[in-house]
C-alpha positions as CSV (number, residue, x, y, z in Angstrom):
1,M,-0.2,-0.1,0.1
2,I,1.4,3.3,-0.9
3,T,1.7,6.0,2.1
4,N,3.4,9.3,2.4
5,I,2.4,10.7,-1.3
6,Q,2.8,14.1,-1.7
7,Y,2.0,16.5,-4.9
8,I,3.9,19.1,-6.6
9,I,0.8,21.9,-8.0
10,D,0.8,24.2,-10.3
11,N,-0.4,28.1,-8.9
12,N,-4.0,26.0,-10.4
13,G,-4.1,23.6,-8.3
14,S,-3.3,21.4,-11.5
15,K,-0.9,18.3,-10.5
16,L,2.7,18.2,-12.5
17,S,4.6,15.6,-10.1
18,V,3.8,12.4,-7.5
19,I,6.7,12.7,-4.8
20,L,6.5,8.9,-3.2
21,P,8.5,6.6,-1.1
22,F,11.5,5.0,-3.0
23,S,10.8,1.6,-1.5
24,E,7.7,2.2,-3.2
25,W,8.7,3.2,-7.2
26,Q,11.3,0.5,-6.8
27,K,8.0,-1.7,-6.7
28,M,6.0,0.0,-9.0
29,K,9.1,-0.7,-11.2
30,L,9.3,-4.1,-10.4
31,D,5.8,-4.2,-11.4
32,Y,6.3,-2.7,-14.7
33,Q,8.9,-4.7,-15.9
34,K,6.6,-7.7,-15.1
35,L,3.7,-6.1,-17.0
36,Q,6.2,-5.5,-19.6
37,N,7.8,-8.8,-20.4
38,K,4.0,-10.4,-20.2
39,L,3.1,-8.0,-23.1
40,E,6.1,-9.1,-24.8
41,V,5.4,-12.9,-24.7
42,L,1.5,-12.8,-25.4
43,Q,2.6,-10.3,-28.7
44,G,5.2,-12.8,-29.9
45,I,2.0,-15.5,-29.1
46,H,-0.2,-13.4,-31.1
47,E,2.3,-13.1,-34.1
48,S,2.9,-16.5,-33.9
49,M,-0.8,-17.7,-34.7
50,N,-1.1,-15.3,-37.4
51,E,1.7,-16.8,-39.2
52,V,0.4,-19.9,-38.2
53,N,-3.8,-18.8,-39.5
54,E,-1.4,-17.2,-42.6
55,A,0.4,-20.7,-43.5
56,K,-2.5,-22.6,-43.3
57,G,-4.2,-20.2,-45.9
58,T,-1.7,-20.4,-48.2
59,G,-0.6,-24.0,-47.8
60,E,3.3,-23.2,-46.6
61,K,4.4,-26.0,-44.5
62,L,6.1,-24.8,-41.0
63,Q,8.6,-26.0,-39.2
64,T,7.7,-28.5,-36.5
65,L,8.5,-27.8,-32.8
66,T,11.1,-30.6,-33.2
67,D,12.7,-29.6,-35.5
68,F,13.3,-26.0,-34.1
69,L,14.6,-27.5,-31.0
70,N,17.2,-29.8,-32.8
71,E,18.3,-26.7,-34.6
72,S,20.3,-25.3,-31.4
């Protein structure tokens, strides 16, 4: 839970910046990195599914998982 949040405001009372404890910032940053990694994986899966669907439409033969693993 975030505590001790402070705001920097302009003359009109609009919030410009937020000041929060460094430990909270680190947690938020870690959570953001985890979400970015998850998004990257999901986008890769999405692109792969599009590639499979496209190959099905053209009759193109795709590499099998076994062949892919044996490449390395």
